[in-house]
C-alpha positions in Angstrom: 128.2 75.6 110.6 130.9 77.9 111.2 129.8 81.3 112.6 132.1 84.5 111.9 132.3 87.6 114.3 131.0 90.7 112.9 131.8 94.5 114.0 128.6 96.4 113.5 129.4 99.6 111.9 131.3 102.0 114.0 129.4 100.9 117.3 132.1 98.4 118.2 129.3 95.9 119.1 130.1 92.4 117.9 127.9 89.7 116.7 128.1 86.0 115.6 126.6 85.0 112.6 126.9 87.8 110.5 123.5 89.1 111.0 123.4 93.1 110.8 120.8 95.1 112.7 118.0 96.8 110.8 118.9 100.1 109.8 116.1 101.5 111.9 117.6 99.9 115.0 121.2 101.0 114.0 120.6 104.7 113.2 123.3 105.6 116.0 125.6 103.7 118.5 123.7 104.2 121.7 120.4 102.5 119.8 122.3 99.9 118.3 124.0 99.1 121.7 120.7 98.7 123.2 119.0 96.7 120.7 121.8 94.3 120.8 121.6 94.2 124.8 117.8 93.5 124.3 118.5 90.4 122.3 121.4 89.1 124.0 121.2 90.1 127.8 117.4 90.2 128.0 116.2 87.1 126.2 117.8 84.0 127.4 115.7 81.4 125.6 117.1 81.0 121.9 114.1 80.2 120.3 112.2 83.4 121.9 115.4 85.3 120.8 115.2 84.1 117.1 111.1 84.5 117.0 111.5 88.1 118.4 114.5 88.8 116.1 112.5 87.9 113.0 109.4 90.0 114.3 111.9 93.1 115.0 113.3 92.8 111.5 109.9 92.4 109.9 108.5 95.5 111.5 111.8 97.1 110.6 111.3 96.3 107.1 107.7 97.3 107.1 108.7 100.8 108.6 111.4 101.3 105.8 108.6 100.5 102.9 106.3 103.0 104.7 108.9 105.8 104.7 109.8 105.3 108.5 113.7 105.7 108.6 114.1 107.1 112.0 113.4 105.2 115.0 112.2 108.2 117.0 109.6 108.8 114.1 107.7 105.7 115.0 104.3 106.4 116.5 101.5 104.4 117.9 99.4 104.9 114.7 102.3 103.3 113.0 102.1 100.1 115.1 98.5 100.0 114.7 98.7 100.0 111.1 101.4 97.4 111.1 99.0 95.1 113.3 96.3 95.8 111.1 98.2 94.5 108.2 99.4 91.7 109.9 95.7 90.6 110.6 95.1 90.5 107.1 98.1 87.7 106.6 98.9 85.9 109.5 96.8 84.2 112.4 95.9 85.8 115.6 98.6 84.0 117.8 101.3 85.2 115.2 100.1 88.7 115.5 100.2 88.4 119.3 103.8 87.0 119.1 105.0 90.1 116.7 103.2 92.6 118.8 104.8 91.3 121.9 108.3 91.2 120.6 107.9 94.8 119.4 106.4 95.9 122.8 109.2 94.6 124.7 111.6 95.9 122.4 110.5 99.3 122.6 109.8 99.2 126.6 113.7 98.1 126.6 114.4 101.1 124.6 112.5 103.6 126.8 113.8 102.0 130.0 117.5 102.7 128.3 116.4 106.4 127.4 116.6 105.6 123.8 112.9 106.3 123.1 110.8 108.7 125.0 107.8 106.4 124.9 106.8 103.1 124.0 104.6 103.5 120.5 103.5 99.9 120.9 102.1 100.1 124.4 98.8 101.2 123.1 98.5 98.6 120.5 96.5 96.1 122.5 96.1 92.5 122.0 92.3 93.0 121.8 93.1 94.1 118.2 94.4 90.7 117.4 91.0 89.0 116.7 88.7 88.5 113.8 86.5 91.2 112.9 82.9 89.8 113.7 81.2 93.0 112.9 77.8 92.6 111.1 78.5 95.8 109.3 79.6 93.8 106.1 81.9 96.7 105.1 84.3 94.7 103.0 87.9 96.3 103.3 87.3 97.3 107.0 89.5 95.8 109.6 89.0 95.7 113.0 91.0 98.9 113.6 89.0 100.6 110.9 85.9 99.7 112.3 86.8 100.7 115.9 87.9 104.0 114.5 84.8 104.4 112.5 82.6 103.7 115.6 84.9 106.3 117.6 84.3 109.0 115.2 80.6 108.3 115.2 80.3 109.3 118.6 81.9 112.7 118.4 
């Protein structure tokens, strides 16, 4: 399978395979460069790289679908909502992998001073479990149930 060399926009970043960065991660040259470095210099295993790239692309697509077009606009509540949605359609190990990929990417962006803070750092893996509540509240996921309990304490 032949791969071609692609220049990503005006960033000067070159990639093999013609896979462009999602718009969320290519808003400016510094961000695009840092994201590209995350997947090339930081992740050595090609299987992990592929899985994390799919996770990042899925998160970027979700952000776009939900009106988030600037990386700096992503907040912990957005990551929590994304995790909540994932839990309704994929297994817990898949949610954990997706969250690990997003968390590591944002950590890399924080270290590179692209982001001021990691919005995925507060979305803990403890949310990657089934809702075993006995409330019977149809439609309430783990996050919603936890929020309801927290508000009840106020």
